[in-house]
N, C-alpha and C positions, 0 to 999 in steps of 0.2 A: 442612753439617749439623753440629749440636752434640750431643754425648753427655753425659749427666749424669756427673759424677765418680764418684758412688756411687748405685747403685740404692736403697740404703737410705733415701735422703732422702724417697722417696714411698711406700715400702712401708707398707701397713697404714693409710694416711692416709684412705682412704675406707671403712673399716669391715670390710675383709676381714682374715682372719687373716694375720699376717706370713708364716707358712710357705707358705701357698697363693699369696700374692702374689709371694713370692720366687721360686718356681719359674717362674711365668708371666712375671714381669718380667725375669728374667735371660735366659730363652729369647728373648723378644721383643727385647731389647737386643743380644744376641749375633747374632741374625738380621739386624737393622738394620746392625750393624757390618760383618758379612760382605758384605752387599749394597754398602754404601758402599765397602768396601775393593776389591771387585770392580770397581765403577765407576772408582775411582781408578786401578787397575791398567790397565784398558782405555784410560783416557784418556792414560796415561803411555806406552803402547806406540805 
């Protein structure tokens, strides 16, 4: 799985205010990262 280097690259691109997008996008990305890290940890054990 690949993560974007910066969430800023897609913020506001579909017409939403950047501040609203920022909160949602950052939360979604951090949740995906956490899930990915958990899978990686379980695979390593």
